C-alpha positions as CSV (number, residue, x, y, z in Angstrom):
1,M,5.0,-39.1,-73.3
2,E,4.2,-38.6,-69.6
3,H,5.2,-35.4,-68.0
4,T,7.3,-36.0,-64.8
5,G,7.8,-32.3,-63.8
6,K,11.6,-32.7,-64.5
7,P,13.3,-30.9,-67.4
8,P,13.9,-33.0,-70.5
9,M,17.0,-35.1,-70.4
10,P,19.7,-33.7,-72.7
11,Q,21.4,-36.1,-75.1
12,M,24.9,-36.5,-73.6
13,H,28.1,-37.2,-75.6
14,P,29.5,-40.7,-74.8
15,A,32.7,-39.0,-73.4
16,T,30.5,-37.1,-70.9
17,L,28.9,-40.3,-69.8
18,L,32.3,-42.0,-69.4
19,I,33.6,-39.1,-67.3
20,R,30.7,-39.8,-64.9
21,Q,31.6,-43.5,-64.8
22,V,35.3,-42.6,-64.1
23,L,34.2,-40.4,-61.2
24,V,32.0,-43.2,-59.7
25,L,34.8,-45.8,-60.2
26,G,37.2,-43.3,-58.5
27,E,35.0,-43.5,-55.4
28,S,35.1,-47.3,-55.6
29,I,38.9,-47.3,-55.9
30,E,39.1,-44.9,-52.9
31,Y,36.9,-47.2,-50.9
32,A,39.1,-50.3,-51.7
33,V,42.3,-48.4,-50.9
34,R,40.8,-47.1,-47.6
35,R,39.8,-50.6,-46.7
36,E,43.3,-51.9,-47.5
37,M,44.8,-49.1,-45.4
38,G,42.4,-49.5,-42.5
39,L,41.2,-45.9,-42.8
40,N,37.9,-44.2,-42.6
41,E,37.0,-41.6,-45.2
42,T,38.2,-38.5,-43.3
43,D,41.5,-40.1,-42.4
44,F,42.0,-41.2,-46.1
45,Q,41.3,-37.7,-47.3
46,A,43.9,-36.4,-44.9
47,M,46.4,-39.0,-46.3
48,Q,45.6,-37.8,-49.8
49,H,46.3,-34.2,-48.9
50,L,49.6,-35.2,-47.1
51,M,50.7,-37.3,-50.1
52,K,50.2,-34.4,-52.4
53,D,51.8,-31.9,-50.0
54,P,54.0,-34.0,-47.8
55,A,54.7,-31.5,-45.0
56,M,51.7,-29.7,-43.6
57,S,51.0,-27.9,-40.4
58,P,48.0,-29.2,-38.5
59,G,46.2,-25.9,-39.3
60,E,46.9,-26.3,-43.0
61,L,45.5,-29.8,-42.9
62,A,42.5,-28.7,-41.0
63,A,41.7,-26.1,-43.7
64,K,42.1,-28.8,-46.4
65,L,39.8,-31.1,-44.6
66,H,37.3,-28.4,-43.6
67,L,37.6,-29.5,-40.0
68,T,38.2,-27.7,-36.7
69,A,41.7,-27.9,-35.1
70,A,40.4,-30.3,-32.5
71,A,38.9,-32.7,-35.0
72,T,42.1,-32.5,-37.1
73,T,44.1,-33.4,-34.0
74,T,41.9,-36.5,-33.6
75,V,42.5,-37.5,-37.2
76,V,46.2,-37.0,-36.9
77,D,46.3,-39.0,-33.7
78,R,44.5,-41.9,-35.4
79,L,46.9,-41.8,-38.4
80,I,49.9,-41.7,-36.1
81,A,48.6,-44.7,-34.1
82,K,48.2,-46.7,-37.3
83,G,51.7,-45.7,-38.5
84,H,50.5,-43.6,-41.5
85,V,51.9,-40.2,-40.4
86,M,54.3,-38.7,-38.0
87,R,54.6,-35.3,-36.3
88,E,57.9,-33.6,-36.8
89,P,59.2,-30.2,-35.4
90,H,59.0,-27.4,-37.9
91,P,62.5,-26.7,-39.2
92,T,62.5,-23.0,-38.6
93,D,59.7,-22.4,-36.0
94,R,60.2,-24.4,-32.7
95,R,56.6,-23.7,-31.7
96,R,55.1,-25.4,-34.7
97,W,54.8,-29.0,-35.9
98,L,54.6,-30.6,-39.3
99,I,52.5,-33.6,-40.2
100,K,54.2,-35.9,-42.7
101,P,53.1,-39.3,-44.2
102,S,55.3,-42.2,-43.3
103,D,57.5,-43.7,-46.0
104,E,55.9,-47.1,-45.4
105,S,52.4,-45.8,-45.8
106,V,53.3,-44.0,-49.0
107,R,55.0,-47.1,-50.4
108,K,52.0,-49.3,-49.6
109,T,49.5,-46.9,-51.1
110,M,51.5,-46.4,-54.2
111,A,52.0,-50.2,-54.6
112,T,48.2,-50.5,-54.5
113,I,47.4,-47.9,-57.1
114,M,50.5,-47.8,-59.3
115,P,49.6,-50.7,-61.6
116,M,46.4,-48.9,-62.7
117,I,48.3,-45.6,-63.0
118,L,51.0,-47.2,-65.2
119,K,48.4,-48.8,-67.4
120,V,46.6,-45.5,-68.0
121,D,50.0,-43.8,-68.6
122,A,51.0,-46.5,-71.2
123,K,47.6,-46.1,-72.9
124,V,48.0,-42.3,-73.3
125,R,51.6,-42.6,-74.5
126,G,50.4,-45.1,-77.2
127,Y,48.4,-42.3,-78.9
128,S,50.0,-39.9,-81.4
129,E,51.5,-36.7,-80.1
130,E,48.6,-34.7,-81.4
131,S,46.1,-37.0,-79.7
132,Q,48.0,-36.8,-76.5
133,E,47.8,-33.0,-76.6
134,S,44.0,-33.3,-77.1
135,I,43.7,-35.7,-74.2
136,V,45.7,-33.3,-71.9
137,D,43.7,-30.3,-73.1
138,F,40.5,-32.2,-72.3
139,F,41.5,-33.1,-68.8
140,E,43.0,-29.7,-68.1
141,N,39.6,-28.3,-68.9
142,M,37.8,-30.9,-66.8
143,V,40.0,-29.9,-63.8
144,D,39.2,-26.2,-64.5
145,Y,35.4,-26.9,-64.7
146,M,35.4,-29.0,-61.6
147,N,37.4,-26.4,-59.6
148,E,35.1,-23.7,-60.8
149,R,32.0,-25.8,-59.8
150,I,33.6,-26.4,-56.3
151,D,34.2,-22.7,-55.9
152,C,30.7,-21.9,-56.9
153,L,29.2,-24.4,-54.6
154,E,31.4,-23.3,-51.7
155,Q,30.5,-19.6,-52.3
156,G,26.8,-20.2,-53.0
157,R,26.9,-18.7,-56.5
158,E,26.6,-19.6,-60.1
159,P,29.5,-19.4,-62.6
160,Q,29.9,-16.0,-64.3
161,A,28.6,-15.8,-67.8
162,N,31.9,-14.2,-69.1
163,S,34.0,-16.8,-67.4
164,R,36.9,-18.2,-69.5
165,K,35.6,-21.6,-68.5
166,K,32.6,-22.8,-70.4
167,A,31.0,-24.9,-67.6
168,T,27.4,-24.0,-66.7
169,A,25.0,-25.0,-64.1
170,E,22.7,-26.6,-66.7
171,G,23.9,-30.1,-65.7
172,D,22.6,-29.6,-62.2
173,K,19.0,-29.6,-63.5
174,Y,19.3,-33.1,-64.9
175,N,19.7,-36.5,-63.5
176,V,22.0,-37.5,-66.4
177,Q,21.8,-41.1,-67.6
178,S,22.9,-42.9,-70.7
179,Q,20.3,-42.7,-73.5
């Protein structure tokens, strides 16, 4: 066997390889939805945040997008021009504004992705109660591991060895492929 200078490839569980495929397909779905909505990636990310938390100040949105206030204003202005969001006065602070997604934009977005969501939901509900609990546990752990990795990358550190979460940085050493 020829030595390439890279660590040996670990044998990955098929579920691990499928998770990678789901992540890549998620990017493809996002691209298709962005194209359908006429949005660039940053504007789409703003819409995702606003659909999850439908009333945000410009400063809160800037923090979520990791953008400056000026750049966020440009994003919001583009989204307003396309009818995706609106600025509304804050209900208790006259000096502040809230950014909210338009009902029509939310409706169109949900109409685009809801058929897939409903198929996934029906598939999960078709499993036994015990299997559903295992599926939820698996995905809850995936969310924890991903959030932990994001935190580590943003803070320039590795996960703590005594962390409740079992994720490690080992996967970063490898260009994981199906074997």
